[in-house]
C-alpha positions, -999 to 999 in steps of 0.1 A, spaced: 29 -141 -499 42 -156 -531 56 -133 -557 83 -107 -560 84 -77 -531 75 -43 -538 112 -33 -536 122 -58 -562 96 -49 -592 87 -19 -609 54 -7 -597 27 -9 -628 13 25 -640 -23 29 -627 -28 57 -651 -22 33 -678 -46 7 -662 -73 34 -663 -68 40 -699 -71 2 -705 -102 -5 -688 -138 0 -705 -154 20 -681 -190 14 -687 -191 -22 -675 -202 -40 -643 -168 -48 -625 -151 -14 -633 -182 6 -625 -184 -14 -590 -147 -2 -582 -155 32 -587 -187 34 -569 -176 16 -539 -143 37 -539 -164 67 -543 -186 56 -514 -156 49 -491 -141 84 -500 -175 102 -495 -175 116 -531 -204 113 -558 -192 89 -585 -208 91 -620 -218 59 -639 -192 67 -666 -162 88 -656 -164 124 -669 -202 122 -674 -218 141 -646 -255 134 -634 -276 163 -649 -316 158 -651 -316 188 -677 -291 175 -699 -308 140 -698 -341 153 -707 -325 171 -739 -306 139 -749 -339 121 -745 -356 143 -769 -333 133 -797 -347 112 -827 -345 74 -818 -318 70 -845 -294 96 -828 -301 79 -794 -292 48 -807 -261 62 -822 -252 75 -786 -249 41 -775 -225 32 -805 -207 62 -796 -203 55 -758 -189 17 -768 -165 30 -790 -152 59 -768 -140 34 -743 -122 11 -768 -85 7 -777 -70 10 -811 -59 -23 -824 -22 -13 -823 -27 -9 -785 -35 -45 -778 1 -55 -770 -2 -27 -742 -30 -46 -724 -15 -54 -690 -37 -69 -664 -9 -56 -634 -16 -21 -646 -52 -27 -644 -49 -39 -610 -28 -10 -601 -58 14 -611 -81 -6 -591 -62 -4 -559 -52 34 -565 -90 40 -563 -89 27 -527 -58 48 -518 -57 64 -484 -54 97 -501 -88 91 -518 -108 72 -490 -93 85 -460 -86 49 -448 -53 34 -441 -64 0 -435 -97 -22 -439 -111 -48 -415 -122 -68 -447 -115 -69 -485 -140 -84 -510 -126 -102 -541 -143 -120 -569 -172 -119 -593 -194 -89 -597 -230 -90 -581 -252 -68 -562 -230 -78 -530 -198 -61 -548 -220 -27 -545 -244 -29 -514 -224 -55 -490 -191 -39 -498 -208 -5 -490 -226 -17 -456 -191 -31 -446 -171 -1 -455 -146 -22 -476 -131 -25 -511 -143 -46 -538 -113 -61 -561 -128 -74 -594 -114 -108 -605 -127 -100 -639 -124 -68 -658 -133 -57 -695 -112 -42 -723 -127 -32 -756 -109 -29 -790 -119 -9 -820 -134 -30 -848 -133 -19 -884 -152 -49 -896 -180 -59 -871 -203 -87 -878 -227 -89 -850 -248 -119 -866 -217 -138 -879 -202 -153 -846 -180 -175 -866 -164 -147 -886 -159 -129 -851 -140 -157 -836 -117 -162 -865 -109 -124 -868 -104 -121 -829 -89 -152 -819 -52 -139 -828 -60 -109 -805 -74 -132 -778 -43 -153 -779 -19 -124 -777 -37 -109 -746 -35 -144 -730 2 -148 -738 13 -112 -725 -5 -120 -692 0 -157 -682 -24 -156 -650 -54 -146 -668 -79 -163 -691 -93 -143 -718 -127 -144 -731 -140 -128 -764 -175 -119 -755 -200 -115 -784 -235 -107 -776 -255 -96 -805 -286 -96 -784 -278 -75 -756 -246 -55 -767 -259 -50 -802 -253 -11 -803 -221 -11 -786 -207 -40 -808 -211 -20 -840 -176 -10 -840 -160 -26 -810 -151 -63 -798 -150 -71 -760 -125 -91 -742 -129 -99 -705 -97 -107 -684 -103 -133 -658 -76 -136 -630 -67 -170 -619 -43 -158 -594 -40 -126 -573 -10 -112 -589 17 -89 -574 -6 -58 -570 -35 -73 -551 -11 -92 -529 4 -60 -519 -27 -43 -513 -38 -73 -490 -6 -73 -472 -4 -33 -468 -40 -25 -462 -59 -56 -446 -59 -54 -410 -42 -82 -389 -69 -108 -386 -91 -93 -411 -115 -112 -434 -110 -119 -471 -147 -121 -488 -149 -141 -520 -181 -134 -541 -183 -168 -560 -211 -170 -589 -209 -205 -600 -228 -200 -633 -210 -213 -663 -215 -209 -702 -207 -226 -734 -174 -216 -749 -150 -222 -777 -113 -225 -771 -92 -205 -793 -59 -206 -776 -40 -215 -743 -64 -195 -720 -83 -179 -746 -120 -185 -752 -148 -173 -775 -182 -169 -755 -215 -164 -778 -241 -146 -756 -243 -140 -719 -269 -140 -692 -298 -117 -703 -331 -119 -718 -324 -150 -740 -317 -184 -726 -283 -197 -733 -298 -225 -753 -315 -198 -777 -280 -183 -787 -271 -217 -801 -301 -232 -815 -323 -201 -819 -361 -195 -812 -391 -177 -828 -385 -146 -806 -347 -144 -817 -357 -147 -854 -383 -118 -848 -357 -97 -831 -331 -102 -860 -359 -94 -886 -368 -61 -866 -330 -55 -864 -329 -55 -904 -305 -85 -901 -305 -111 -930 -300 -139 -903 -329 -156 -884 -304 -175 -861 -267 -175 -853 -245 -201 -868 -226 -208 -834 -189 -220 -832 -190 -256 -819 -183 -253 -783 -154 -271 -766 -166 -270 -729 -181 -251 -704 -164 -224 -681 -171 -199 -657 -194 -172 -674 -171 -145 -689 -188 -117 -671 -203 -131 -640 -187 -163 -634 -160 -170 -608 -127 -191 -613 -122 -212 -581 -86 -212 -589 -85 -176 -572 -103 -190 -540 -78 -218 -536 -48 -192 -536 -69 -169 -512 -71 -199 -489 -32 -203 -486 -28 -166 -483 -52 -162 -456 -38 -192 -435 -3 -178 -441 -12 -143 -428 -37 -153 -400 -65 -138 -420 -102 -151 -419 -122 -163 -449 -156 -159 -459 -177 -168 -491 -209 -160 -508 -219 -189 -529 -245 -184 -554 -251 -197 -591 -265 -164 -608 -255 -129 -596 -289 -120 -586 -296 -149 -566 -283 -134 -533 -303 -100 -538 -331 -112 -515 -308 -120 -489 -290 -88 -491 -322 -69 -491 -334 -87 -459 -299 -80 -445 -303 -42 -449 -340 -44 -435 -327 -62 -403 -299 -34 -402 -324 -6 -402 -347 -20 -380 -319 -22 -353 -308 13 -359 -345 23 -354 -351 33 -388 -382 27 -409 -376 -2 -435 -406 0 -456 -390 15 -489 -376 -9 -515 -354 8 -540 -347 -18 -568 -315 -8 -589 -303 -25 -620 -270 -34 -636 -247 -2 -627 -274 22 -626 -272 26 -587 -261 44 -555 -252 27 -522 -246 62 -507 -280 74 -516 -297 41 -507 -285 41 -471 -288 78 -465 -324 75 -475 -331 43 -455 -341 25 -487 -336 -13 -491 -315 -22 -520 -326 -50 -543 -302 -55 -572 -314 -65 -606 -290 -80 -631 -308 -67 -661 -343 -52 -672 -351 -86 -687 -376 -114 -679 -354 -134 -657 -345 -106 -634 -383 -95 -632 -391 -130 -620 -365 -130 -593 -378 -95 -581 -413 -109 -583 -408 -139 -562 -391 -117 -537 -418 -94 -533 -445 -124 -532 -424 -138 -501 -415 -108 -482 -431 -87 -457 -451 -59 -475 -432 -26 -482 -451 7 -483 -430 19 -514 -415 1 -540 -394 20 -566 -376 4 -595 -346 20 -614 -339 4 -646 -313 2 -671 -312 12 -709 -290 -7 -733 -300 9 -766 -320 -21 -782 -351 -38 -775 -335 -71 -769 -356 -106 -767 -367 -109 -731 -371 -71 -724 -398 -63 -699 -418 -32 -708 -418 -1 -684 -454 -7 -679 -450 -40 -664 -423 -32 -641 -445 -3 -629 -475 -27 -625 -454 -50 -604 -442 -22 -583 -477 -7 -578 -494 -41 -572 -470 -49 -541 -465 -15 -526 -492 -6 -500 -488 30 -507 -465 40 -536 -450 20 -564 -434 28 -597 -403 30 -621 -381 61 -616 -354 78 -636 -365 65 -670 -380 84 -701 -412 61 -706 -414 71 -746 -378 61 -751 -370 30 -729 -349 11 -735 -331 34 -757 -330 62 -733 -296 76 -738 -302 104 -711 -309 77 -684 -271 77 -672 -274 116 -665 -307 115 -648 -308 82 -628 -290 95 -596 -312 126 -593 -343 100 -594 -325 80 -567 -318 111 -545 -354 121 -548 -369 91 -532 -369 104 -494 -353 125 -469 -314 122 -464 -295 114 -430 -261 110 -422 -245 74 -426 -245 51 -399 -216 33 -387 -203 4 -412 -214 -31 -402 -190 -59 -395 -186 -93 -410 -199 -106 -375 -231 -90 -382 -233 -107 -416 -225 -141 -398 -254 -135 -375 -279 -127 -400 -269 -156 -423 -276 -181 -396 -309 -164 -389 -319 -163 -425 -307 -201 -431 -278 -197 -457 -248 -202 -432 -232 -234 -442 -197 -251 -439 -174 -256 -470 -179 -290 -468 -216 -290 -469 -224 -266 -501 -252 -274 -523 -246 -286 -559 -257 -258 -584 -273 -264 -617 -272 -240 -646 -304 -231 -659 -296 -234 -698 -332 -241 -710 -354 -220 -690 -365 -245 -665 -370 -219 -636 -341 -235 -617 -336 -217 -582 -301 -226 -568 -295 -219 -529 -274 -191 -518 -245 -200 -491 -228 -178 -467 -196 -199 -459 -173 -194 -428 -192 -177 -402 
């Protein structure tokens, strides 16, 4: 591999990396949950926040204003002071990631495969099924903001462009995205600015991890989400992104809509649309997109070391959820288990260990918004009927445009389940402002059915075989072209499993 050897460089400080990452976001949570699964430990969705139904119920009784404040506090608690920006070090963050998978924590010296790339349901559930680590391409750091302006993106860009440039200059192998989403992140943006660090290269820490922990002849699996988004370039490898995948269409962030106007009015904003900075191009989405430069390096690394390559190629992160659900269903049937309970889990409110131990089929929802609802609906219309369909949602502290009400999720589950359907773990009186939900969701998942010992991990060959049966196995030279759904046309891009 390229880069300095471990003997000739100082080892980055993983404890410092843990201090840097914003622990409530998708990629960081995936690392913690997968590492906990591999080590046989329960991992709360936020470190230091144990599961407690009783505590959750107390929190849910607080007045709505206090519950909204709880989301603001959660965002601020994960944020760095501005004078700490110079200490942001992607190698230290990578060291924290690999430390989570240490032999001391997981009891495993080597792995038959490693998963690297853009977070999605595969990062949680396929990694768990294979018994392998997930190494994220993108991680989030948050910085305290004393002058927030959620509905003035031009002000936010100007205020934070120097910070994005500084982070990029100090970390030459990443792109830095200043993420500004006043629709979905509104409560947490009250006093915080968000920066996503997207790796274009492996770096020394991930290189060393592969060299030391990936078994000879093992597989490197990349999770490749091709979704792009409009950005404004603010420096060399630094960008501003207004909005993200959620309830609003990409176009609405830039041109407005009636439902956006209604939302801003309800939130007490003086604005009725956002005056977006002029876009300079399209890049892989800051949170969900995959930078293909990393795949090119991994191809070279695999050839040099005799490892094999696989790719899960999709456009939006939920596109492969149906494939993963059917893969689990096939696994359970081969084990002689029942396969008639679907457990839909949303964003980071999930648990692979409980899912497998209860023989539940996972379906990952990106969010609790209309686009995710439609993808789940389409799956239920096309698959063999389930006896039970249970949906665990996510509270983000704001009634964002595109929100699907709890009653509609329950109706969907009830309509398609032959015996039992509904939403679990949510307070119906406060959703999506249910600040107690992170304390309650695991108890709800654990209660869906009886538990059994976990089966032996699956292999990459098992995915290869099922991908051929399912009809998504393809060669790298025959990948379909993907087209982003910017204006809500209902585009569905095909999913591909490459290399099997």
